[in-house]
mmCIF file of the N, C-alpha and C atoms, coordinates in Angstrom:
data_MODEL
# 
_entry.id   MODEL 
# 
loop_
_atom_site.group_PDB 
_atom_site.id 
_atom_site.type_symbol 
_atom_site.label_atom_id 
_atom_site.label_alt_id 
_atom_site.label_comp_id 
_atom_site.label_asym_id 
_atom_site.label_entity_id 
_atom_site.label_seq_id 
_atom_site.pdbx_PDB_ins_code 
_atom_site.Cartn_x 
_atom_site.Cartn_y 
_atom_site.Cartn_z 
_atom_site.occupancy 
_atom_site.B_iso_or_equiv 
_atom_site.pdbx_formal_charge 
_atom_site.auth_seq_id 
_atom_site.auth_comp_id 
_atom_site.auth_asym_id 
_atom_site.auth_atom_id 
_atom_site.pdbx_PDB_model_num 
ATOM 1   N N  . MET A 1 1  ? 24.874  -34.671 -16.874 1.00 0.00 ? 1  MET A N  1 
ATOM 2   C CA . MET A 1 1  ? 23.902  -33.593 -16.807 1.00 0.00 ? 1  MET A CA 1 
ATOM 3   C C  . MET A 1 1  ? 24.104  -32.817 -15.503 1.00 0.00 ? 1  MET A C  1 
ATOM 4   N N  . GLU A 1 2  ? 24.111  -31.511 -15.610 1.00 0.00 ? 2  GLU A N  1 
ATOM 5   C CA . GLU A 1 2  ? 24.352  -30.657 -14.441 1.00 0.00 ? 2  GLU A CA 1 
ATOM 6   C C  . GLU A 1 2  ? 23.029  -30.298 -13.765 1.00 0.00 ? 2  GLU A C  1 
ATOM 7   N N  . VAL A 1 3  ? 23.010  -30.420 -12.440 1.00 0.00 ? 3  VAL A N  1 
ATOM 8   C CA . VAL A 1 3  ? 21.812  -30.086 -11.673 1.00 0.00 ? 3  VAL A CA 1 
ATOM 9   C C  . VAL A 1 3  ? 21.825  -28.592 -11.392 1.00 0.00 ? 3  VAL A C  1 
ATOM 10  N N  . LYS A 1 4  ? 20.711  -27.935 -11.653 1.00 0.00 ? 4  LYS A N  1 
ATOM 11  C CA . LYS A 1 4  ? 20.615  -26.494 -11.427 1.00 0.00 ? 4  LYS A CA 1 
ATOM 12  C C  . LYS A 1 4  ? 19.906  -26.245 -10.103 1.00 0.00 ? 4  LYS A C  1 
ATOM 13  N N  . PHE A 1 5  ? 20.484  -25.361 -9.294  1.00 0.00 ? 5  PHE A N  1 
ATOM 14  C CA . PHE A 1 5  ? 19.952  -25.107 -7.960  1.00 0.00 ? 5  PHE A CA 1 
ATOM 15  C C  . PHE A 1 5  ? 19.140  -23.815 -7.868  1.00 0.00 ? 5  PHE A C  1 
ATOM 16  N N  . ALA A 1 6  ? 19.110  -23.042 -8.918  1.00 0.00 ? 6  ALA A N  1 
ATOM 17  C CA . ALA A 1 6  ? 18.295  -21.819 -8.982  1.00 0.00 ? 6  ALA A CA 1 
ATOM 18  C C  . ALA A 1 6  ? 18.564  -20.871 -7.810  1.00 0.00 ? 6  ALA A C  1 
ATOM 19  N N  . PHE A 1 7  ? 19.823  -20.549 -7.597  1.00 0.00 ? 7  PHE A N  1 
ATOM 20  C CA . PHE A 1 7  ? 20.256  -19.586 -6.578  1.00 0.00 ? 7  PHE A CA 1 
ATOM 21  C C  . PHE A 1 7  ? 19.921  -20.013 -5.154  1.00 0.00 ? 7  PHE A C  1 
ATOM 22  N N  . ALA A 1 8  ? 19.731  -21.287 -4.915  1.00 0.00 ? 8  ALA A N  1 
ATOM 23  C CA . ALA A 1 8  ? 19.469  -21.776 -3.569  1.00 0.00 ? 8  ALA A CA 1 
ATOM 24  C C  . ALA A 1 8  ? 20.721  -22.373 -2.938  1.00 0.00 ? 8  ALA A C  1 
ATOM 25  N N  . HIS A 1 9  ? 21.792  -22.503 -3.728  1.00 0.00 ? 9  HIS A N  1 
ATOM 26  C CA . HIS A 1 9  ? 23.045  -23.065 -3.241  1.00 0.00 ? 9  HIS A CA 1 
ATOM 27  C C  . HIS A 1 9  ? 24.201  -22.187 -3.703  1.00 0.00 ? 9  HIS A C  1 
ATOM 28  N N  . CYS A 1 10 ? 25.287  -22.225 -2.957  1.00 0.00 ? 10 CYS A N  1 
ATOM 29  C CA . CYS A 1 10 ? 26.503  -21.521 -3.337  1.00 0.00 ? 10 CYS A CA 1 
ATOM 30  C C  . CYS A 1 10 ? 27.074  -22.188 -4.589  1.00 0.00 ? 10 CYS A C  1 
ATOM 31  N N  . THR A 1 11 ? 27.533  -21.381 -5.543  1.00 0.00 ? 11 THR A N  1 
ATOM 32  C CA . THR A 1 11 ? 28.045  -21.948 -6.790  1.00 0.00 ? 11 THR A CA 1 
ATOM 33  C C  . THR A 1 11 ? 29.405  -22.605 -6.616  1.00 0.00 ? 11 THR A C  1 
ATOM 34  N N  . GLU A 1 12 ? 30.143  -22.239 -5.578  1.00 0.00 ? 12 GLU A N  1 
ATOM 35  C CA . GLU A 1 12 ? 31.478  -22.811 -5.392  1.00 0.00 ? 12 GLU A CA 1 
ATOM 36  C C  . GLU A 1 12 ? 31.464  -24.034 -4.491  1.00 0.00 ? 12 GLU A C  1 
ATOM 37  N N  . CYS A 1 13 ? 30.809  -23.934 -3.346  1.00 0.00 ? 13 CYS A N  1 
ATOM 38  C CA . CYS A 1 13 ? 30.877  -25.036 -2.379  1.00 0.00 ? 13 CYS A CA 1 
ATOM 39  C C  . CYS A 1 13 ? 29.568  -25.813 -2.262  1.00 0.00 ? 13 CYS A C  1 
ATOM 40  N N  . ARG A 1 14 ? 28.548  -25.416 -2.992  1.00 0.00 ? 14 ARG A N  1 
ATOM 41  C CA . ARG A 1 14 ? 27.234  -26.078 -2.988  1.00 0.00 ? 14 ARG A CA 1 
ATOM 42  C C  . ARG A 1 14 ? 26.540  -26.053 -1.621  1.00 0.00 ? 14 ARG A C  1 
ATOM 43  N N  . ALA A 1 15 ? 26.917  -25.114 -0.772  1.00 0.00 ? 15 ALA A N  1 
ATOM 44  C CA . ALA A 1 15 ? 26.248  -24.973 0.525   1.00 0.00 ? 15 ALA A CA 1 
ATOM 45  C C  . ALA A 1 15 ? 24.847  -24.398 0.297   1.00 0.00 ? 15 ALA A C  1 
ATOM 46  N N  . VAL A 1 16 ? 23.917  -24.884 1.067   1.00 0.00 ? 16 VAL A N  1 
ATOM 47  C CA . VAL A 1 16 ? 22.526  -24.449 0.915   1.00 0.00 ? 16 VAL A CA 1 
ATOM 48  C C  . VAL A 1 16 ? 22.350  -23.082 1.567   1.00 0.00 ? 16 VAL A C  1 
ATOM 49  N N  . PHE A 1 17 ? 21.778  -22.146 0.820   1.00 0.00 ? 17 PHE A N  1 
ATOM 50  C CA . PHE A 1 17 ? 21.435  -20.852 1.380   1.00 0.00 ? 17 PHE A CA 1 
ATOM 51  C C  . PHE A 1 17 ? 20.157  -20.997 2.198   1.00 0.00 ? 17 PHE A C  1 
ATOM 52  N N  . ILE A 1 18 ? 20.089  -20.265 3.306   1.00 0.00 ? 18 ILE A N  1 
ATOM 53  C CA . ILE A 1 18 ? 18.862  -20.223 4.102   1.00 0.00 ? 18 ILE A CA 1 
ATOM 54  C C  . ILE A 1 18 ? 18.099  -18.983 3.656   1.00 0.00 ? 18 ILE A C  1 
ATOM 55  N N  . LEU A 1 19 ? 17.031  -19.198 2.923   1.00 0.00 ? 19 LEU A N  1 
ATOM 56  C CA . LEU A 1 19 ? 16.268  -18.104 2.350   1.00 0.00 ? 19 LEU A CA 1 
ATOM 57  C C  . LEU A 1 19 ? 15.077  -17.787 3.238   1.00 0.00 ? 19 LEU A C  1 
ATOM 58  N N  . ARG A 1 20 ? 14.967  -16.522 3.616   1.00 0.00 ? 20 ARG A N  1 
ATOM 59  C CA . ARG A 1 20 ? 13.842  -16.079 4.438   1.00 0.00 ? 20 ARG A CA 1 
ATOM 60  C C  . ARG A 1 20 ? 13.236  -14.836 3.805   1.00 0.00 ? 20 ARG A C  1 
ATOM 61  N N  . ALA A 1 21 ? 11.937  -14.752 3.842   1.00 0.00 ? 21 ALA A N  1 
ATOM 62  C CA . ALA A 1 21 ? 11.256  -13.566 3.330   1.00 0.00 ? 21 ALA A CA 1 
ATOM 63  C C  . ALA A 1 21 ? 11.332  -12.459 4.377   1.00 0.00 ? 21 ALA A C  1 
ATOM 64  N N  . ASN A 1 22 ? 11.612  -11.260 3.919   1.00 0.00 ? 22 ASN A N  1 
ATOM 65  C CA . ASN A 1 22 ? 11.665  -10.115 4.812   1.00 0.00 ? 22 ASN A CA 1 
ATOM 66  C C  . ASN A 1 22 ? 10.279  -9.472  4.838   1.00 0.00 ? 22 ASN A C  1 
ATOM 67  N N  . VAL A 1 23 ? 9.415   -9.978  5.691   1.00 0.00 ? 23 VAL A N  1 
ATOM 68  C CA . VAL A 1 23 ? 8.038   -9.498  5.783   1.00 0.00 ? 23 VAL A CA 1 
ATOM 69  C C  . VAL A 1 23 ? 7.928   -8.577  6.992   1.00 0.00 ? 23 VAL A C  1 
ATOM 70  N N  . PRO A 1 24 ? 7.567   -7.317  6.768   1.00 0.00 ? 24 PRO A N  1 
ATOM 71  C CA . PRO A 1 24 ? 7.421   -6.414  7.912   1.00 0.00 ? 24 PRO A CA 1 
ATOM 72  C C  . PRO A 1 24 ? 6.219   -6.821  8.759   1.00 0.00 ? 24 PRO A C  1 
ATOM 73  N N  . PRO A 1 25 ? 6.213   -6.442  10.027  1.00 0.00 ? 25 PRO A N  1 
ATOM 74  C CA . PRO A 1 25 ? 5.063   -6.780  10.879  1.00 0.00 ? 25 PRO A CA 1 
ATOM 75  C C  . PRO A 1 25 ? 3.792   -6.116  10.353  1.00 0.00 ? 25 PRO A C  1 
ATOM 76  N N  . ASP A 1 26 ? 2.688   -6.806  10.516  1.00 0.00 ? 26 ASP A N  1 
ATOM 77  C CA . ASP A 1 26 ? 1.410   -6.295  10.033  1.00 0.00 ? 26 ASP A CA 1 
ATOM 78  C C  . ASP A 1 26 ? 0.957   -5.149  10.927  1.00 0.00 ? 26 ASP A C  1 
ATOM 79  N N  . ARG A 1 27 ? 0.903   -3.962  10.355  1.00 0.00 ? 27 ARG A N  1 
ATOM 80  C CA . ARG A 1 27 ? 0.470   -2.786  11.106  1.00 0.00 ? 27 ARG A CA 1 
ATOM 81  C C  . ARG A 1 27 ? -0.866  -2.314  10.541  1.00 0.00 ? 27 ARG A C  1 
ATOM 82  N N  . TRP A 1 28 ? -1.898  -3.056  10.882  1.00 0.00 ? 28 TRP A N  1 
ATOM 83  C CA . TRP A 1 28 ? -3.217  -2.793  10.316  1.00 0.00 ? 28 TRP A CA 1 
ATOM 84  C C  . TRP A 1 28 ? -3.753  -1.444  10.753  1.00 0.00 ? 28 TRP A C  1 
ATOM 85  N N  . TRP A 1 29 ? -3.343  -0.967  11.932  1.00 0.00 ? 29 TRP A N  1 
ATOM 86  C CA . TRP A 1 29 ? -3.874  0.311   12.411  1.00 0.00 ? 29 TRP A CA 1 
ATOM 87  C C  . TRP A 1 29 ? -3.334  1.479   11.581  1.00 0.00 ? 29 TRP A C  1 
ATOM 88  N N  . LEU A 1 30 ? -2.111  1.352   11.065  1.00 0.00 ? 30 LEU A N  1 
ATOM 89  C CA . LEU A 1 30 ? -1.595  2.417   10.204  1.00 0.00 ? 30 LEU A CA 1 
ATOM 90  C C  . LEU A 1 30 ? -2.346  2.454   8.878   1.00 0.00 ? 30 LEU A C  1 
ATOM 91  N N  . ARG A 1 31 ? -2.644  1.275   8.344   1.00 0.00 ? 31 ARG A N  1 
ATOM 92  C CA . ARG A 1 31 ? -3.412  1.206   7.099   1.00 0.00 ? 31 ARG A CA 1 
ATOM 93  C C  . ARG A 1 31 ? -4.818  1.767   7.319   1.00 0.00 ? 31 ARG A C  1 
ATOM 94  N N  . LEU A 1 32 ? -5.432  1.437   8.450   1.00 0.00 ? 32 LEU A N  1 
ATOM 95  C CA . LEU A 1 32 ? -6.769  1.945   8.768   1.00 0.00 ? 32 LEU A CA 1 
ATOM 96  C C  . LEU A 1 32 ? -6.740  3.463   8.958   1.00 0.00 ? 32 LEU A C  1 
ATOM 97  N N  . LYS A 1 33 ? -5.715  3.965   9.625   1.00 0.00 ? 33 LYS A N  1 
ATOM 98  C CA . LYS A 1 33 ? -5.586  5.408   9.829   1.00 0.00 ? 33 LYS A CA 1 
ATOM 99  C C  . LYS A 1 33 ? -5.465  6.122   8.485   1.00 0.00 ? 33 LYS A C  1 
ATOM 100 N N  . PHE A 1 34 ? -4.656  5.574   7.590   1.00 0.00 ? 34 PHE A N  1 
ATOM 101 C CA . PHE A 1 34 ? -4.498  6.167   6.268   1.00 0.00 ? 34 PHE A CA 1 
ATOM 102 C C  . PHE A 1 34 ? -5.823  6.170   5.508   1.00 0.00 ? 34 PHE A C  1 
ATOM 103 N N  . GLN A 1 35 ? -6.548  5.064   5.563   1.00 0.00 ? 35 GLN A N  1 
ATOM 104 C CA . GLN A 1 35 ? -7.825  4.976   4.855   1.00 0.00 ? 35 GLN A CA 1 
ATOM 105 C C  . GLN A 1 35 ? -8.834  5.971   5.421   1.00 0.00 ? 35 GLN A C  1 
ATOM 106 N N  . LEU A 1 36 ? -8.841  6.152   6.737   1.00 0.00 ? 36 LEU A N  1 
ATOM 107 C CA . LEU A 1 36 ? -9.758  7.121   7.341   1.00 0.00 ? 36 LEU A CA 1 
ATOM 108 C C  . LEU A 1 36 ? -9.394  8.552   6.951   1.00 0.00 ? 36 LEU A C  1 
ATOM 109 N N  . LEU A 1 37 ? -8.104  8.842   6.857   1.00 0.00 ? 37 LEU A N  1 
ATOM 110 C CA . LEU A 1 37 ? -7.683  10.177  6.423   1.00 0.00 ? 37 LEU A CA 1 
ATOM 111 C C  . LEU A 1 37 ? -8.086  10.434  4.972   1.00 0.00 ? 37 LEU A C  1 
ATOM 112 N N  . VAL A 1 38 ? -7.987  9.424   4.142   1.00 0.00 ? 38 VAL A N  1 
ATOM 113 C CA . VAL A 1 38 ? -8.401  9.568   2.743   1.00 0.00 ? 38 VAL A CA 1 
ATOM 114 C C  . VAL A 1 38 ? -9.906  9.806   2.662   1.00 0.00 ? 38 VAL A C  1 
ATOM 115 N N  . VAL A 1 39 ? -10.685 9.068   3.449   1.00 0.00 ? 39 VAL A N  1 
ATOM 116 C CA . VAL A 1 39 ? -12.141 9.262   3.465   1.00 0.00 ? 39 VAL A CA 1 
ATOM 117 C C  . VAL A 1 39 ? -12.476 10.668  3.946   1.00 0.00 ? 39 VAL A C  1 
ATOM 118 N N  . ARG A 1 40 ? -11.780 11.140  4.972   1.00 0.00 ? 40 ARG A N  1 
ATOM 119 C CA . ARG A 1 40 ? -12.024 12.495  5.481   1.00 0.00 ? 40 ARG A CA 1 
ATOM 120 C C  . ARG A 1 40 ? -11.757 13.543  4.406   1.00 0.00 ? 40 ARG A C  1 
ATOM 121 N N  . ASP A 1 41 ? -10.636 13.388  3.700   1.00 0.00 ? 41 ASP A N  1 
ATOM 122 C CA . ASP A 1 41 ? -10.286 14.357  2.664   1.00 0.00 ? 41 ASP A CA 1 
ATOM 123 C C  . ASP A 1 41 ? -11.298 14.343  1.517   1.00 0.00 ? 41 ASP A C  1 
ATOM 124 N N  . HIS A 1 42 ? -11.734 13.162  1.115   1.00 0.00 ? 42 HIS A N  1 
ATOM 125 C CA . HIS A 1 42 ? -12.723 13.076  0.042   1.00 0.00 ? 42 HIS A CA 1 
ATOM 126 C C  . HIS A 1 42 ? -14.051 13.700  0.470   1.00 0.00 ? 42 HIS A C  1 
ATOM 127 N N  . ALA A 1 43 ? -14.450 13.461  1.704   1.00 0.00 ? 43 ALA A N  1 
ATOM 128 C CA . ALA A 1 43 ? -15.698 14.042  2.199   1.00 0.00 ? 43 ALA A CA 1 
ATOM 129 C C  . ALA A 1 43 ? -15.595 15.566  2.253   1.00 0.00 ? 43 ALA A C  1 
ATOM 130 N N  . LEU A 1 44 ? -14.456 16.078  2.681   1.00 0.00 ? 44 LEU A N  1 
ATOM 131 C CA . LEU A 1 44 ? -14.258 17.530  2.741   1.00 0.00 ? 44 LEU A CA 1 
ATOM 132 C C  . LEU A 1 44 ? -14.324 18.147  1.345   1.00 0.00 ? 44 LEU A C  1 
ATOM 133 N N  . ILE A 1 45 ? -13.678 17.531  0.388   1.00 0.00 ? 45 ILE A N  1 
ATOM 134 C CA . ILE A 1 45 ? -13.716 18.034  -0.989  1.00 0.00 ? 45 ILE A CA 1 
ATOM 135 C C  . ILE A 1 45 ? -15.141 17.981  -1.531  1.00 0.00 ? 45 ILE A C  1 
ATOM 136 N N  . PHE A 1 46 ? -15.859 16.905  -1.246  1.00 0.00 ? 46 PHE A N  1 
ATOM 137 C CA . PHE A 1 46 ? -17.248 16.779  -1.697  1.00 0.00 ? 46 PHE A CA 1 
ATOM 138 C C  . PHE A 1 46 ? -18.109 17.905  -1.125  1.00 0.00 ? 46 PHE A C  1 
ATOM 139 N N  . VAL A 1 47 ? -17.964 18.178  0.165   1.00 0.00 ? 47 VAL A N  1 
ATOM 140 C CA . VAL A 1 47 ? -18.762 19.235  0.804   1.00 0.00 ? 47 VAL A CA 1 
ATOM 141 C C  . VAL A 1 47 ? -18.412 20.598  0.214   1.00 0.00 ? 47 VAL A C  1 
ATOM 142 N N  . ILE A 1 48 ? -17.141 20.860  -0.022  1.00 0.00 ? 48 ILE A N  1 
ATOM 143 C CA . ILE A 1 48 ? -16.733 22.144  -0.605  1.00 0.00 ? 48 ILE A CA 1 
ATOM 144 C C  . ILE A 1 48 ? -17.319 22.311  -2.003  1.00 0.00 ? 48 ILE A C  1 
ATOM 145 N N  . VAL A 1 49 ? -17.260 21.277  -2.809  1.00 0.00 ? 49 VAL A N  1 
ATOM 146 C CA . VAL A 1 49 ? -17.819 21.352  -4.165  1.00 0.00 ? 49 VAL A CA 1 
ATOM 147 C C  . VAL A 1 49 ? -19.326 21.578  -4.108  1.00 0.00 ? 49 VAL A C  1 
ATOM 148 N N  . GLN A 1 50 ? -20.007 20.921  -3.184  1.00 0.00 ? 50 GLN A N  1 
ATOM 149 C CA . GLN A 1 50 ? -21.454 21.104  -3.066  1.00 0.00 ? 50 GLN A CA 1 
ATOM 150 C C  . GLN A 1 50 ? -21.792 22.532  -2.627  1.00 0.00 ? 50 GLN A C  1 
ATOM 151 N N  . LEU A 1 51 ? -21.001 23.091  -1.716  1.00 0.00 ? 51 LEU A N  1 
ATOM 152 C CA . LEU A 1 51 ? -21.247 24.470  -1.277  1.00 0.00 ? 51 LEU A CA 1 
ATOM 153 C C  . LEU A 1 51 ? -20.999 25.463  -2.405  1.00 0.00 ? 51 LEU A C  1 
ATOM 154 N N  . VAL A 1 52 ? -19.962 25.231  -3.191  1.00 0.00 ? 52 VAL A N  1 
ATOM 155 C CA . VAL A 1 52 ? -19.687 26.109  -4.335  1.00 0.00 ? 52 VAL A CA 1 
ATOM 156 C C  . VAL A 1 52 ? -20.826 26.015  -5.343  1.00 0.00 ? 52 VAL A C  1 
ATOM 157 N N  . ASN A 1 53 ? -21.307 24.812  -5.612  1.00 0.00 ? 53 ASN A N  1 
ATOM 158 C CA . ASN A 1 53 ? -22.436 24.649  -6.532  1.00 0.00 ? 53 ASN A CA 1 
ATOM 159 C C  . ASN A 1 53 ? -23.684 25.343  -5.995  1.00 0.00 ? 53 ASN A C  1 
ATOM 160 N N  . LEU A 1 54 ? -23.897 25.264  -4.704  1.00 0.00 ? 54 LEU A N  1 
ATOM 161 C CA . LEU A 1 54 ? -25.057 25.911  -4.096  1.00 0.00 ? 54 LEU A CA 1 
ATOM 162 C C  . LEU A 1 54 ? -24.978 27.427  -4.268  1.00 0.00 ? 54 LEU A C  1 
ATOM 163 N N  . LYS A 1 55 ? -23.778 27.987  -4.072  1.00 0.00 ? 55 LYS A N  1 
ATOM 164 C CA . LYS A 1 55 ? -23.593 29.435  -4.216  1.00 0.00 ? 55 LYS A CA 1 
ATOM 165 C C  . LYS A 1 55 ? -23.746 29.867  -5.672  1.00 0.00 ? 55 LYS A C  1 
ATOM 166 N N  . LEU A 1 56 ? -23.243 29.064  -6.607  1.00 0.00 ? 56 LEU A N  1 
ATOM 167 C CA . LEU A 1 56 ? -23.290 29.444  -8.018  1.00 0.00 ? 56 LEU A CA 1 
ATOM 168 C C  . LEU A 1 56 ? -24.697 29.356  -8.597  1.00 0.00 ? 56 LEU A C  1 
ATOM 169 N N  . TYR A 1 57 ? -25.439 28.357  -8.184  1.00 0.00 ? 57 TYR A N  1 
ATOM 170 C CA . TYR A 1 57 ? -26.738 28.110  -8.797  1.00 0.00 ? 57 TYR A CA 1 
ATOM 171 C C  . TYR A 1 57 ? -27.912 28.485  -7.894  1.00 0.00 ? 57 TYR A C  1 
ATOM 172 N N  . ALA A 1 58 ? -27.640 29.221  -6.824  1.00 0.00 ? 58 ALA A N  1 
ATOM 173 C CA . ALA A 1 58 ? -28.716 29.626  -5.912  1.00 0.00 ? 58 ALA A CA 1 
ATOM 174 C C  . ALA A 1 58 ? -29.584 30.686  -6.591  1.00 0.00 ? 58 ALA A C  1 
ATOM 175 N N  . VAL A 1 59 ? -30.867 30.503  -6.474  1.00 0.00 ? 59 VAL A N  1 
ATOM 176 C CA . VAL A 1 59 ? -31.811 31.473  -7.033  1.00 0.00 ? 59 VAL A CA 1 
ATOM 177 C C  . VAL A 1 59 ? -32.267 32.370  -5.891  1.00 0.00 ? 59 VAL A C  1 
ATOM 178 N N  . CYS A 1 60 ? -31.928 33.632  -5.988  1.00 0.00 ? 60 CYS A N  1 
ATOM 179 C CA . CYS A 1 60 ? -32.283 34.573  -4.919  1.00 0.00 ? 60 CYS A CA 1 
ATOM 180 C C  . CYS A 1 60 ? -33.491 35.392  -5.295  1.00 0.00 ? 60 CYS A C  1 
# 
């Protein structure tokens, strides 16, 4: 019966591969900056829509 190594060993010499995950450094401030920019844009769009509604439905 043949033992399967599931890509953890070389198929010719059976040397063990050293597998490491390529994890980028955690840059939480960039994620926070992006989220704040998204909140700003949504708030701006909300205010613009409310002002347009106010102008359209204003009773003079």
